[in-house]
Backbone bond lengths (Angstrom), bond angles and torsions (degrees), N, CA, C in turn:
res aa  C-N    CA-C-N  psi(-1)  N-CA   C-N-CA  omega(-1)  CA-C   N-CA-C  phi
1 X - - - 1.436 - - 1.550 111.05 -
2 X 1.318 116.78 130.13 1.465 119.64 -175.41 1.539 110.34 -68.57
3 X 1.282 119.12 141.92 1.441 121.59 175.74 1.534 110.96 -76.55
4 X 1.289 117.03 166.36 1.498 122.97 -178.95 1.519 107.48 -126.07
5 X 1.319 118.88 131.06 1.356 126.12 179.59 1.553 108.51 -85.01
6 X 1.335 117.72 127.72 1.483 122.11 -177.01 1.534 107.86 -98.57
7 X 1.331 116.13 125.98 1.465 120.79 -179.70 1.469 109.95 -122.12
8 X 1.338 117.14 135.31 1.470 123.49 175.25 1.478 111.37 -99.88
9 X 1.348 118.35 125.00 1.464 119.38 176.24 1.580 108.07 -128.82
10 X 1.278 114.23 161.89 1.478 120.77 -178.16 1.526 108.06 -66.90
11 X 1.349 115.58 130.09 1.495 116.68 -176.85 1.503 113.66 -77.62
12 X 1.363 115.98 -18.89 1.487 119.64 176.63 1.480 104.06 -163.30
13 X 1.317 115.67 164.14 1.454 120.80 177.62 1.476 117.64 106.53
14 X 1.308 117.16 -156.88 1.498 123.06 -166.17 1.504 110.43 -64.10
15 X 1.302 121.35 -38.98 1.450 121.27 -171.77 1.546 115.14 -101.37
16 X 1.336 117.26 -2.20 1.422 120.64 -177.47 1.524 112.19 -62.13
17 X 1.329 117.51 -50.80 1.443 119.97 -174.43 1.557 111.08 -66.50
18 X 1.341 115.11 -38.13 1.427 116.32 -179.09 1.535 111.86 -70.87
19 X 1.323 118.53 -33.11 1.450 121.63 176.63 1.503 112.15 -66.53
20 X 1.355 115.28 -43.47 1.475 118.19 -178.88 1.507 111.33 -71.16
21 X 1.309 116.33 -34.98 1.483 120.71 179.45 1.539 108.08 -67.29
22 X 1.252 119.57 -42.40 1.471 121.44 177.49 1.481 113.50 -60.29
23 X 1.349 115.60 -46.29 1.506 119.33 177.55 1.554 108.91 -58.91
24 X 1.294 117.62 -43.13 1.462 121.57 -178.56 1.551 109.19 -64.25
25 X 1.347 118.92 -44.59 1.428 119.91 179.57 1.549 110.83 -65.88
26 X 1.284 118.61 -20.25 1.451 122.87 178.50 1.553 109.84 -89.09
27 X 1.347 114.92 7.42 1.483 118.35 178.88 1.518 115.64 74.97
28 X 1.381 116.92 18.11 1.430 119.73 -179.24 1.554 107.26 -98.78
29 X 1.333 120.44 119.48 1.430 124.04 -174.82 1.479 108.79 -94.11
30 X 1.365 116.13 113.53 1.453 124.22 178.29 1.511 110.24 -125.99
31 X 1.301 115.87 116.07 1.528 120.70 178.72 1.497 109.70 -102.26
32 X 1.272 116.90 124.14 1.482 123.68 178.46 1.563 111.21 -126.82
33 X 1.343 112.64 38.44 1.467 116.93 -177.63 1.488 120.56 -61.84
34 X 1.389 114.23 -25.29 1.431 119.99 178.74 1.504 112.11 -101.24
35 X 1.331 117.81 19.56 1.436 123.42 -176.89 1.533 114.08 47.84
36 X 1.296 112.97 46.87 1.455 120.11 176.53 1.500 110.90 -72.29
37 X 1.305 118.69 157.63 1.452 121.79 179.82 1.504 112.86 -98.36
38 X 1.313 115.10 -4.88 1.511 122.19 -179.71 1.517 108.81 -147.28
39 X 1.364 116.96 119.41 1.454 119.19 -175.89 1.523 110.07 -136.58
40 X 1.331 119.74 138.00 1.477 124.50 177.84 1.508 106.78 -92.99
41 X 1.379 117.19 130.21 1.434 120.96 176.18 1.521 108.99 -62.45
42 X 1.311 117.76 148.47 1.456 121.15 -175.36 1.547 111.41 -78.28
43 X 1.322 116.49 -30.49 1.483 116.93 -168.81 1.531 112.27 -134.11
44 X 1.334 117.13 21.02 1.469 119.98 -178.57 1.529 106.30 -153.19
45 X 1.360 120.77 143.38 1.424 121.96 -175.46 1.548 108.69 -74.96
46 X 1.314 117.09 71.25 1.443 124.40 -176.72 1.556 110.65 -137.47
47 X 1.295 114.68 127.47 1.475 121.38 173.60 1.480 110.41 -111.00
48 X 1.325 115.84 125.04 1.493 119.30 -173.08 1.496 109.10 -103.27
49 X 1.354 117.64 129.43 1.452 124.01 169.90 1.565 109.54 -104.53
50 X 1.315 115.10 128.98 1.443 117.75 179.13 1.528 109.10 -100.46
51 X 1.315 116.91 114.24 1.479 122.64 -169.17 1.512 107.66 -132.07
52 X 1.434 110.89 166.18 1.459 118.16 169.91 1.479 110.11 -65.72
53 X 1.348 120.74 141.29 1.421 121.40 -174.43 1.541 112.64 -60.02
54 X 1.330 116.03 -34.59 1.453 121.02 -178.36 1.600 111.21 -66.64
55 X 1.336 115.47 -22.28 1.487 118.85 -175.91 1.541 109.07 -90.17
56 X 1.314 119.88 -18.19 1.462 117.94 -171.96 1.505 113.95 -63.33
57 X 1.308 122.88 -43.01 1.467 119.26 177.23 1.500 116.68 -57.64
58 X 1.352 115.48 -36.40 1.455 118.92 179.90 1.563 109.67 -74.01
59 X 1.291 118.54 -38.84 1.454 122.46 177.50 1.583 110.14 -60.44
60 X 1.298 116.14 -38.86 1.464 120.71 179.12 1.547 109.26 -75.32
61 X 1.277 119.18 -45.26 1.441 122.17 177.41 1.474 113.10 -54.07
62 X 1.333 116.53 -44.00 1.435 125.08 -179.73 1.555 115.32 -81.03
63 X 1.374 117.20 2.02 1.405 124.14 179.36 1.547 113.85 62.46
64 X 1.367 116.04 22.07 1.425 117.56 170.96 1.543 108.56 -73.53
65 X 1.323 116.49 -35.68 1.484 124.04 169.00 1.554 105.02 -114.27
66 X 1.350 115.32 147.79 1.434 118.26 178.71 1.519 112.42 -83.76
67 X 1.330 116.27 -36.66 1.463 121.46 177.80 1.501 108.58 -137.67
68 X 1.330 116.36 168.67 1.488 118.84 176.58 1.497 109.53 -153.32
69 X 1.308 117.06 154.32 1.442 123.08 169.17 1.523 107.27 -105.15
70 X 1.327 116.12 122.18 1.467 120.68 -172.99 1.505 110.39 -154.18
71 X 1.318 117.25 151.50 1.425 122.86 178.17 1.545 110.26 -69.37
72 X 1.310 118.07 142.78 1.443 123.61 -179.97 1.557 108.25 -58.94
73 X 1.345 113.51 -39.31 1.500 115.80 -176.96 1.535 109.61 -63.96
74 X 1.342 120.08 -37.68 1.418 121.50 177.38 1.550 112.92 -65.62
75 X 1.341 111.82 -44.34 1.471 119.91 176.81 1.528 113.09 -56.89
76 X 1.352 116.73 -49.25 1.469 119.14 -176.39 1.523 111.10 -67.56
77 X 1.363 114.46 -38.67 1.467 118.21 178.95 1.504 112.29 -65.11
78 X 1.339 117.64 -34.38 1.421 120.45 -176.63 1.508 112.62 -71.86
79 X 1.346 116.90 -28.39 1.501 118.40 -177.13 1.441 115.89 68.83
80 X 1.345 120.33 10.16 1.479 125.57 -179.19 1.553 109.39 -72.47
81 X 1.368 114.18 150.04 1.397 119.72 -177.69 1.598 111.25 -92.04
82 X 1.288 115.08 99.61 1.482 119.58 178.60 1.536 105.48 -141.35
83 X 1.330 113.55 166.50 1.458 119.24 176.94 1.502 109.69 -103.33
84 X 1.367 117.39 135.45 1.450 122.26 169.94 1.486 108.03 -80.28
85 X 1.384 115.87 115.79 1.457 120.08 -178.79 1.484 111.86 -92.25
86 X 1.337 117.95 -36.82 1.461 118.79 -176.98 1.509 109.56 -157.53
87 X 1.391 116.15 138.41 1.437 121.33 169.46 1.564 108.45 -81.90
88 X 1.311 116.36 134.62 1.460 117.82 -167.09 1.509 115.48 -99.71
89 X 1.338 118.27 -10.94 1.407 120.48 172.14 1.524 118.77 85.23
90 X 1.325 115.81 6.91 1.467 118.28 178.37 1.522 106.26 -133.23
91 X 1.360 116.98 171.77 1.421 121.97 -178.72 1.459 113.50 65.40
92 X 1.327 118.76 33.36 1.473 121.30 -178.22 1.523 112.14 -74.77
93 X 1.294 115.21 136.37 1.471 119.54 179.01 1.533 107.75 -163.96
94 X 1.293 117.53 -177.44 1.471 120.71 179.10 1.476 109.83 -139.85
95 X 1.286 117.87 146.51 1.484 122.74 177.16 1.563 106.59 -97.93
96 X 1.288 116.10 115.74 1.430 121.05 -170.47 1.542 113.10 -130.44
97 X 1.366 114.80 155.93 1.436 120.26 173.01 1.495 104.31 -95.94
98 X 1.338 115.57 134.09 1.483 121.86 179.89 1.519 109.61 -134.12
99 X 1.300 116.21 149.23 1.465 123.00 -174.70 1.503 108.27 -134.00
100 X 1.338 119.34 162.66 1.485 120.04 175.20 1.497 111.28 -61.22
101 X 1.365 115.90 139.18 1.449 122.34 -175.93 1.504 111.09 -58.43
102 X 1.309 119.14 -39.48 1.468 125.23 -175.25 1.489 115.35 -96.24
103 X 1.322 113.19 12.70 1.542 117.77 -179.37 1.468 113.18 -85.32
104 X 1.353 115.86 -173.56 1.447 120.07 -176.63 1.569 113.05 -107.49
105 X 1.328 115.84 16.96 1.460 121.77 176.66 1.525 108.18 -98.51
106 X 1.390 116.88 110.60 1.418 121.52 -175.92 1.498 114.25 -103.12
107 X 1.365 117.64 -25.74 1.443 120.31 -176.59 1.525 106.29 -151.52
108 X 1.330 117.23 177.32 1.448 121.56 -173.95 1.534 111.77 -65.77
109 X 1.305 116.04 -32.14 1.480 117.97 177.79 1.506 113.94 -63.19
110 X 1.347 114.92 -23.83 1.467 120.64 179.84 1.540 109.21 -75.36
111 X 1.357 118.20 -5.89 1.470 120.57 179.86 1.466 113.64 -79.96
112 X 1.352 120.82 -7.95 1.412 125.35 -178.95 1.567 108.78 -57.77
113 X 1.306 116.49 127.19 1.445 120.40 178.93 1.521 114.23 81.72
114 X 1.318 117.22 -1.02 1.522 122.99 -175.21 1.512 111.00 -93.09
115 X 1.338 116.61 165.40 1.450 122.84 173.82 1.515 111.39 -103.89
116 X 1.321 116.56 130.95 1.487 120.85 -178.00 1.515 108.74 -122.16
117 X 1.350 113.99 126.88 1.523 118.64 178.90 1.489 107.52 -95.55
118 X 1.327 117.53 142.88 1.515 119.84 -179.87 1.566 108.84 -165.23
119 X 1.303 111.18 159.28 1.446 119.23 169.49 1.539 111.49 -100.64
120 X 1.295 115.52 3.24 1.469 123.57 -177.62 1.517 111.00 -125.29
121 X 1.369 117.65 63.46 1.469 119.74 -177.09 1.508 114.80 -62.81
122 X 1.367 118.34 -34.33 1.398 119.61 -179.51 1.473 114.80 -65.12
123 X 1.324 118.93 -48.57 1.459 124.37 178.80 1.549 108.63 -62.32
124 X 1.343 115.74 -47.14 1.444 117.67 -177.89 1.503 114.13 -63.86
125 X 1.335 115.74 -40.06 1.508 122.22 179.10 1.534 109.18 -60.63
126 X 1.302 118.24 -43.86 1.402 124.11 174.48 1.523 114.64 -59.81
127 X 1.316 113.76 -45.74 1.489 118.78 179.43 1.554 109.27 -63.69
128 X 1.294 118.73 -45.31 1.469 121.97 -179.44 1.519 111.95 -61.02
129 X 1.350 114.51 -42.37 1.480 117.95 179.18 1.553 111.97 -64.97
130 X 1.329 115.34 -40.94 1.472 117.57 179.34 1.464 112.76 -64.59
131 X 1.379 118.88 -27.51 1.455 123.13 -178.31 1.495 111.67 -101.78
132 X 1.330 116.33 9.35 1.498 119.94 179.75 1.438 114.14 51.43
133 X 1.375 117.09 47.88 1.412 123.68 178.45 1.512 107.75 -111.06
134 X 1.371 117.18 130.96 1.460 123.08 180.00 1.534 106.44 -103.04
135 X 1.320 115.85 106.12 1.487 121.61 178.90 1.525 107.42 -140.95
136 X 1.296 116.26 153.49 1.502 120.92 175.64 1.507 110.18 -90.61
137 X 1.377 117.69 137.58 1.408 122.89 -178.33 1.511 112.26 -105.42
138 X 1.297 118.94 125.87 1.433 123.48 178.51 1.526 107.43 -108.43
139 X 1.311 115.76 110.34 1.491 120.91 -177.61 1.533 108.48 -86.00
140 X 1.348 113.51 120.92 1.468 119.92 175.56 1.527 108.74 -131.38
141 X 1.275 119.32 154.20 1.529 121.27 -173.70 1.426 115.31 -94.80
142 X 1.297 120.23 -12.22 1.470 120.46 179.65 1.478 113.64 -164.76
143 X 1.324 118.79 166.43 1.476 124.49 -177.93 1.472 112.38 50.96
144 X 1.324 115.75 44.89 1.468 120.53 177.71 1.455 114.61 -60.05
145 X 1.324 115.98 -33.73 1.455 120.94 -173.09 1.574 112.81 -65.99
146 X 1.331 119.67 -17.55 1.472 117.81 -178.98 1.520 111.57 -92.39
147 X 1.342 118.84 -4.31 1.455 122.97 -175.13 1.530 112.40 -53.44
148 X 1.357 119.15 -50.14 1.494 116.86 178.60 1.505 115.63 -60.90
149 X 1.398 117.09 -34.81 1.439 120.52 -177.32 1.529 111.84 -69.80
150 X 1.335 117.67 -28.82 1.447 118.07 -178.63 1.532 112.72 -99.11
151 X 1.286 115.63 7.54 1.467 122.00 175.24 1.537 113.11 81.84
152 X 1.281 120.23 15.36 1.454 122.28 178.78 1.501 113.69 -78.27
153 X 1.362 114.05 -31.65 1.471 117.52 -176.12 1.513 108.02 -151.34
154 X 1.318 114.34 165.75 1.473 121.64 178.37 1.527 109.62 -95.49
155 X 1.281 119.06 -21.69 1.462 126.32 -178.67 1.531 110.27 -150.18
156 X 1.338 116.15 168.25 1.476 120.64 176.26 1.499 109.05 -130.88
157 X 1.287 116.78 158.46 1.517 124.42 171.76 1.508 102.80 -126.83
158 X 1.302 121.24 109.53 1.411 124.77 -174.08 1.526 111.97 -149.01
159 X 1.318 115.17 167.56 1.478 122.24 175.68 1.568 111.55 -72.77
160 X 1.355 114.73 136.65 1.427 120.09 177.51 1.468 109.53 -126.92
161 X 1.321 118.14 132.49 1.503 121.79 176.70 1.483 108.98 -111.84
162 X 1.312 116.48 -75.32 1.503 120.36 178.57 1.507 112.52 -91.88
163 X 1.304 117.40 -23.98 1.466 121.62 -177.31 1.528 110.79 92.71
164 X 1.271 119.62 -0.27 1.478 121.93 179.02 1.456 114.85 -63.00
165 X 1.325 118.36 -37.11 1.444 121.23 179.80 1.540 110.85 -70.73
166 X 1.273 118.93 -35.29 1.435 121.60 174.66 1.572 109.96 -66.75
167 X 1.281 117.69 -40.14 1.468 122.68 -179.74 1.518 107.40 -63.55
168 X 1.309 117.94 -47.31 1.445 121.07 -178.10 1.531 113.11 -60.65
169 X 1.318 115.70 -33.58 1.453 120.30 -179.64 1.527 113.54 -98.28
170 X 1.390 116.22 16.09 1.432 122.15 174.44 1.539 112.53 57.93
171 X 1.332 113.22 45.63 1.453 119.23 179.92 1.512 109.78 -117.93
172 X 1.315 117.86 155.96 1.483 122.00 177.28 1.511 108.25 -131.05
173 X 1.303 116.07 148.18 1.483 120.01 174.38 1.504 111.21 -81.30
174 X 1.377 115.88 137.75 1.446 119.08 171.97 1.457 114.13 -118.97
175 X 1.304 118.12 -10.75 1.492 121.86 179.56 1.542 110.82 -161.40
176 X 1.307 117.52 135.61 1.424 123.00 171.65 1.523 108.95 -98.12
177 X 1.330 119.33 123.02 1.431 121.57 178.20 1.525 114.78 -89.19
178 X 1.321 114.36 -37.46 1.506 117.76 -172.08 1.571 106.29 -151.75
179 X 1.325 114.64 136.39 1.445 123.64 167.75 1.507 107.72 -97.40
180 X 1.349 115.83 132.58 1.433 121.04 -173.28 1.488 113.04 -133.33
181 X 1.345 116.26 151.68 1.398 123.29 167.70 1.542 111.40 -154.58
182 X 1.264 118.59 172.82 1.488 118.79 -177.00 1.552 105.64 -70.34
183 X 1.369 115.00 140.65 1.453 123.87 -178.68 1.497 107.43 -133.09
184 X 1.361 114.77 152.77 1.497 120.55 168.27 1.555 105.28 -93.75
185 X 1.324 113.21 130.01 1.461 118.61 176.24 1.594 106.98 -117.91
186 X 1.336 113.58 160.55 1.430 119.14 -178.77 1.498 108.61 -146.26
187 X 1.354 118.35 154.67 1.454 121.23 169.33 1.488 110.04 -85.25
188 X 1.336 121.34 174.10 1.419 121.64 -170.32 1.511 112.10 -101.86
189 X 1.296 121.60 10.59 1.488 122.74 -174.65 1.554 109.14 -116.63
190 X 1.295 118.53 30.54 1.479 120.09 179.06 1.562 109.68 -64.73
191 X 1.296 115.35 136.47 1.469 120.88 174.84 1.453 108.18 -70.42
192 X 1.319 117.45 164.12 1.467 124.71 178.96 1.558 110.77 -60.34
193 X 1.349 114.30 -39.95 1.493 117.62 176.07 1.477 113.66 -63.50
194 X 1.312 118.09 -43.36 1.498 120.99 178.37 1.511 112.34 -66.69
195 X 1.334 113.84 -35.29 1.482 116.10 179.83 1.580 110.00 -65.58
196 X 1.323 116.92 -35.43 1.486 117.83 174.87 1.524 112.29 -63.31
197 X 1.324 115.10 -39.61 1.480 118.27 178.25 1.553 109.58 -65.36
198 X 1.339 114.86 -43.66 1.444 120.20 -179.55 1.541 109.67 -58.02
199 X 1.314 116.84 -45.87 1.444 123.05 -179.39 1.540 110.63 -59.03
200 X 1.343 116.08 -42.09 1.422 121.84 176.08 1.515 113.69 -61.09
201 X 1.334 115.07 -41.26 1.464 122.14 179.19 1.542 110.26 -69.14
202 X 1.335 115.51 -41.49 1.459 121.64 178.02 1.548 111.24 -62.59
203 X 1.332 114.53 -40.28 1.510 116.79 178.15 1.512 109.73 -61.02
204 X 1.266 118.55 -40.35 1.492 121.66 178.51 1.519 111.76 -65.83
205 X 1.357 115.21 -45.91 1.440 119.85 -178.40 1.567 111.04 -61.72
206 X 1.301 114.90 -46.94 1.427 118.99 -179.06 1.545 111.40 -65.79
207 X 1.264 118.23 -31.44 1.509 119.98 175.08 1.498 110.09 -66.74
208 X 1.337 117.26 -40.83 1.475 122.35 179.39 1.513 108.83 -64.97
209 X 1.333 117.66 -46.75 1.476 122.22 -176.46 1.556 108.71 -64.27
210 X 1.296 117.32 -43.85 1.452 120.46 -178.15 1.542 111.80 -63.97
211 X 1.368 116.22 -34.59 1.421 119.78 176.31 1.502 112.99 -65.59
212 X 1.367 115.40 -39.20 1.480 120.15 178.68 1.500 112.61 -67.92
213 X 1.314 116.44 -26.33 1.426 121.04 -176.03 1.558 113.27 -90.44
214 X 1.338 113.79 4.05 1.506 118.28 -179.03 1.545 112.29 -138.82
215 X 1.293 114.25 157.55 1.492 117.98 176.56 1.543 108.77 -127.88
216 X 1.300 116.33 144.58 1.436 123.40 175.42 1.486 110.11 -87.44
217 X 1.326 116.36 124.18 1.491 121.97 -176.22 1.530 111.15 -117.31
218 X 1.310 114.58 134.60 1.459 123.41 174.11 1.487 109.19 -122.51
219 X 1.357 117.75 134.08 1.461 120.73 -177.74 1.507 109.97 -149.03
220 X 1.322 112.49 155.56 1.536 117.68 170.84 1.520 109.70 -104.33
221 X 1.308 114.58 145.29 1.486 118.03 -178.45 1.533 109.29 -152.32
222 X 1.334 114.84 147.04 1.494 117.35 172.61 1.530 109.34 -68.18
223 X 1.309 113.54 145.07 1.486 119.11 -175.95 1.501 112.64 -56.92
224 X 1.355 116.53 -36.27 1.458 116.18 -178.68 1.523 115.65 -68.10
225 X 1.360 115.14 -12.06 1.462 119.32 178.65 1.532 112.34 -103.84
226 X 1.300 116.59 4.06 1.477 118.51 -176.63 1.552 114.60 -61.54
227 X 1.332 116.13 -42.02 1.470 119.64 -179.48 1.525 110.56 -57.70
228 X 1.318 117.11 -44.88 1.480 119.93 179.86 1.540 111.29 -64.25
229 X 1.299 115.76 -38.98 1.456 122.13 -179.87 1.525 110.81 -68.50
230 X 1.340 116.61 -41.14 1.430 118.85 178.61 1.549 112.06 -58.83
231 X 1.310 114.62 -34.16 1.498 118.00 -179.12 1.524 109.57 -66.81
232 X 1.321 116.55 -21.68 1.489 118.30 -178.07 1.531 111.12 -96.52
233 X 1.351 117.10 -14.58 1.440 123.61 -176.68 1.512 114.46 -125.71
234 X 1.265 119.30 70.80 1.497 121.47 -177.21 1.530 111.74 -66.06
235 X 1.328 115.89 -30.58 1.459 119.40 -179.75 1.511 110.15 69.79
236 X 1.350 115.17 -160.72 1.468 122.33 176.99 1.548 109.02 -69.32
237 X 1.322 112.67 -49.69 1.484 119.82 176.47 1.562 109.12 -122.54
238 X 1.309 114.10 -57.41 1.418 119.93 174.32 1.547 106.37 -160.60
239 X 1.376 116.82 155.63 1.454 121.15 -179.74 1.541 112.96 -59.26
240 X 1.319 117.82 150.08 1.441 123.34 172.74 1.560 106.66 -92.00
241 X 1.351 117.83 130.69 1.430 122.27 -176.92 1.582 108.61 -121.65
242 X 1.301 117.46 127.22 1.446 124.36 177.47 1.484 110.61 -125.68
243 X 1.343 117.65 133.95 1.504 119.07 179.58 1.480 112.37 -69.78
244 X 1.318 116.96 140.31 1.474 124.07 174.51 1.483 108.46 -86.42
245 X 1.415 113.37 165.19 1.434 118.01 175.99 1.531 112.49 -67.02
246 X 1.367 116.07 -31.41 1.395 121.09 178.47 1.546 108.54 -75.67
247 X 1.322 114.33 129.75 1.488 120.60 -175.66 1.536 110.50 -62.23
248 X 1.342 113.94 138.13 1.491 118.16 173.87 1.503 112.31 86.43
249 X 1.396 119.98 1.81 1.430 121.37 -178.24 1.555 110.09 -123.20
250 X 1.345 114.98 153.57 1.420 121.14 177.16 1.522 110.61 -136.13
251 X 1.331 115.06 158.47 1.454 122.45 173.07 1.522 107.26 -100.87
252 X 1.275 120.74 128.21 1.473 126.38 178.89 1.510 109.79 -111.56
253 X 1.353 115.81 129.77 1.487 121.44 178.26 1.524 107.17 -119.84
254 X 1.341 117.16 133.16 1.403 120.84 178.23 1.530 112.47 -158.70
255 X 1.308 116.31 -169.23 1.442 122.48 -177.85 1.546 110.24 -127.06
256 X 1.339 116.91 135.28 1.437 120.00 -179.77 1.548 108.72 -121.16
257 X 1.348 116.60 135.87 1.387 122.25 176.45 1.508 110.65 -66.38
258 X 1.328 117.94 139.60 1.478 121.72 179.95 1.531 110.86 -59.20
259 X 1.279 116.97 -33.00 1.499 122.09 -178.76 1.544 110.40 -67.12
260 X 1.338 115.71 -32.96 1.475 120.51 -176.12 1.503 114.91 -99.29
261 X 1.354 114.37 2.84 1.449 123.16 -166.36 1.571 112.70 -50.16
262 X 1.333 116.59 -62.18 1.479 121.06 -172.57 1.491 112.29 -66.77
263 X 1.327 117.70 -45.60 1.456 120.74 -178.58 1.596 109.91 -60.42
264 X 1.346 112.95 -42.39 1.481 117.13 -178.19 1.531 110.46 -69.94
265 X 1.299 119.86 -36.58 1.465 119.49 177.38 1.518 111.51 -63.89
266 X 1.315 117.32 -40.88 1.430 119.90 179.73 1.563 109.93 -65.36
267 X 1.256 117.06 -41.97 1.486 124.56 177.77 1.536 109.10 -62.58
268 X 1.261 119.45 -41.79 1.449 123.86 -178.83 1.524 109.86 -64.00
269 X 1.332 116.87 -46.72 1.504 119.41 177.07 1.499 109.96 -59.28
270 X 1.307 116.12 -43.81 1.485 120.17 -178.46 1.498 110.93 -62.56
271 X 1.365 116.29 -29.76 1.510 121.35 -177.62 1.475 111.96 -84.62
272 X 1.350 119.90 -2.15 1.469 123.57 177.08 1.480 116.82 109.35
273 X 1.315 118.98 6.50 1.508 122.42 -178.56 1.520 108.09 -72.77
274 X 1.338 117.12 142.13 1.481 122.80 177.77 1.500 107.80 -132.88
275 X 1.305 117.65 162.46 1.435 125.01 174.74 1.524 111.53 55.42
276 X 1.274 117.05 48.55 1.504 123.53 -174.42 1.509 106.66 -76.42
277 X 1.362 117.90 123.45 1.448 124.45 170.12 1.521 112.51 -111.80
278 X 1.358 117.58 134.95 1.395 121.40 -179.55 1.563 107.95 -116.61
279 X 1.273 118.27 125.25 1.504 122.76 -172.25 1.598 107.01 -127.48
280 X 1.325 114.60 130.08 1.444 118.55 174.77 1.534 112.33 -65.46
281 X 1.296 116.38 148.14 1.483 121.41 179.87 1.533 108.56 -105.07
282 X 1.341 116.92 128.88 1.443 121.39 -178.56 1.510 111.99 -78.63
283 X 1.338 118.63 -45.14 1.450 123.69 177.61 1.507 106.89 -142.65
284 X 1.332 116.27 146.92 1.448 120.62 -179.08 1.533 109.49 -135.66
285 X 1.334 114.93 112.74 1.488 122.51 -178.42 1.462 106.20 -105.55
286 X 1.374 118.70 110.89 1.439 121.13 179.07 1.512 110.64 -88.64
């Protein structure tokens, strides 16, 4: 009988949609229409547990779940012993210290003797100790950003994504403590059968991630310019070249990294490329 890999994902909140979208993009069918807490995937040996994000590291550490999707910020704060298997590329944010814009706190050394409100006391305490800062920590579970306005604290340590919440509450960042994104974690006692399932899932996840980080490009170019264009389009191994009906011209197909996209496109045009088409890649198997 084939084993089943048990995965813990957030049942609601910031990472739920990204987790479910990733599983779907990997071809794993998970239906949670009745808000169940435990669901078997229809077409992959995977059982999904829907849990509070704070509970996921402990469930994985204790081998109740084999793997989990969780934010690095939650994992670090929990202090649980698990392995990070893969960074998943969504749920990106940062844990930062922020202070009132018009206040007298200009840098982290100015935090000495101040009160800091946070939902991440463990991470904050470690940071303060490393920087030899003596400040009192007020642990609160939500609405951290309003703490300075109501006199509860002089500063906050909270997650920042776009920065709009800080702007609305007239706060500014003075230090980033941790950069975070969703990660896959695992305990260290996986059976050989479950490791094979995990490798299969990782293969799919990495194919999806690679596709998101690259674009498929098609362009037309005069043959005398192909050498210059090839230098800009190495592709996975080398560009694909097909002759056009028009004499002296070819169609070139390749892949561009998302990070290099705009600079490469400008360089391609300057090298003589015409009719450039950019197409998203659904899956990419290297």
